[in-house]
C-alpha positions in Angstrom: 21.7 150.1 143.8 20.2 151.5 147.0 21.4 155.0 147.8 18.8 155.9 150.4 20.4 157.0 153.6 23.9 156.9 152.0 25.8 160.0 152.9 28.1 161.1 150.1 31.3 162.9 151.1 31.7 166.6 150.7 33.7 166.2 147.5 30.7 164.7 145.7 29.1 168.2 145.6 32.4 169.8 144.3 32.3 169.9 140.4 36.1 169.3 139.9 35.8 166.0 141.7 34.1 164.7 138.6 37.1 165.4 136.4 40.4 163.5 136.9 42.9 166.2 137.9 46.2 166.5 136.0 48.3 167.6 139.0 49.8 164.3 140.4 49.4 165.2 144.1 45.8 166.4 143.6 45.0 163.3 141.5 46.4 161.0 144.2 44.1 162.6 146.8 41.2 162.6 144.3 41.7 158.8 143.5 41.9 158.1 147.3 38.6 159.9 147.8 36.9 158.1 144.9 38.2 154.7 146.1 36.8 155.3 149.5 33.5 156.5 148.1 33.1 153.4 145.9 34.0 151.0 148.8 31.6 152.8 151.2 28.8 152.9 148.6 29.1 149.2 147.9 29.3 148.4 151.6 26.2 150.5 152.3 24.3 148.6 149.6 25.9 145.3 150.8 26.8 144.7 147.1 29.8 142.6 146.0 29.3 143.1 142.3 29.5 146.1 140.0 28.3 146.4 136.5 30.2 149.3 135.0 27.5 150.4 132.6 24.8 150.4 135.3 27.1 152.1 137.8 28.2 154.8 135.3 24.6 155.9 135.0 23.9 155.6 138.7 24.2 158.2 141.4 27.6 156.8 142.3 29.2 158.4 139.3 26.5 160.9 138.3 25.5 163.8 140.6 22.4 165.2 139.0 22.1 168.0 141.5 25.3 169.7 140.2 24.9 168.2 136.7 28.3 166.4 136.8 29.2 162.9 135.7 32.5 161.0 135.3 33.4 159.9 131.8 33.6 156.2 131.1 37.4 156.5 130.9 37.6 158.2 134.2 35.5 155.4 135.8 38.0 152.9 134.5 41.0 154.9 135.9 39.4 154.8 139.4 38.4 151.1 139.1 42.0 150.3 138.0 43.2 152.0 141.2 40.9 149.9 143.2 42.1 146.7 141.4 45.7 147.6 142.3 44.7 148.0 145.9 43.1 144.5 145.9 39.5 145.7 146.2 38.1 144.7 142.8 38.6 141.8 140.4 37.4 141.8 136.9 34.9 139.0 135.9 35.3 139.4 132.2 37.9 140.4 129.6 35.8 143.3 128.5 35.9 144.8 132.0 32.2 145.3 132.2 31.6 143.3 135.4 33.7 143.2 138.6 33.6 141.8 142.1 34.0 144.4 144.8 35.7 143.6 148.1 35.2 146.3 150.7 37.9 144.5 152.6 40.6 142.3 151.0 40.4 138.6 151.6 43.3 139.0 154.1 41.3 141.6 156.1 38.2 139.5 156.1 40.3 136.5 157.3 41.8 138.5 160.1 38.3 139.6 161.2 36.9 136.1 161.1 39.8 134.7 163.0 39.5 137.4 165.7 35.8 136.4 166.1 36.8 132.7 166.3 39.5 133.5 168.9 37.3 135.9 170.9 34.6 133.2 171.1 36.9 130.3 172.1 36.2 128.5 168.9 39.7 127.5 167.9 40.1 123.7 167.5 36.5 123.5 166.3 34.9 122.9 162.9 32.4 125.4 161.5 30.4 125.2 158.3 30.4 128.1 155.9 26.8 128.6 156.8 27.5 129.0 160.5 30.1 131.6 159.8 28.1 133.8 157.4 24.5 133.0 158.3 24.5 131.5 161.8 23.0 133.1 164.9 26.4 133.4 166.5 27.7 135.6 163.7 24.8 138.0 163.7 26.1 141.5 164.2 29.5 140.7 162.7 30.5 142.6 159.6 31.1 139.3 157.8 27.6 138.0 158.5 26.0 137.6 155.0 29.4 137.5 153.3 29.2 135.9 149.8 30.6 132.4 149.6 33.3 133.2 147.0 34.8 135.9 149.3 34.4 133.8 152.4 36.4 131.0 150.8 39.1 133.4 149.8 39.3 134.8 153.3 39.5 131.3 154.7 42.2 130.3 152.2 44.4 133.2 153.5 43.9 131.7 157.0 44.8 128.3 155.7 48.0 129.6 154.1 48.9 131.1 157.6 48.3 127.7 159.3 45.3 129.1 161.2 42.7 127.0 159.5 42.0 124.0 157.2 39.2 124.0 154.7 37.2 120.8 154.7 34.8 119.3 152.2 33.0 116.1 153.1 29.7 114.7 151.8 28.6 117.9 150.2 29.2 119.9 153.4 31.8 122.6 153.3 33.5 123.8 156.4 36.7 124.9 158.1 38.7 123.8 161.1 40.3 126.6 163.0 43.6 126.2 164.9 
């Protein structure tokens, strides 16, 4: 995972940050900081997947400059908090691989629909490629979004009556209303 140019928060240099705190109020703030750190780190790397074993040994959970590292159990406590918030989904029963969503599918859907509306593209059909790889979407945060997450975002719009997913002749697209 690329960490170059990533700016870790101040807590990352604070040794107690690497031990889950017993005081409930302190723990709540600590988990919030860890959740933000993981989301920001994955977003910076533009990575939608996390291998727990690899990540456990990466700079994300191991600050070599202060010789501190989260335990495997503590990593799972934080990842469970992210799962509860809708930002990760386990890919296997052993919980070694997960999908990471910097934004929930609902948030991505809202962002895509705003772009569609702002560009007067309602009542048009777009391919998935146009949305995530097209010239018109360059500069948008969802440009380069992985297909599995795009589909989930579009499904949230479909459930709200703002879009309809279309599949015809091997081409996948969506009509926006």
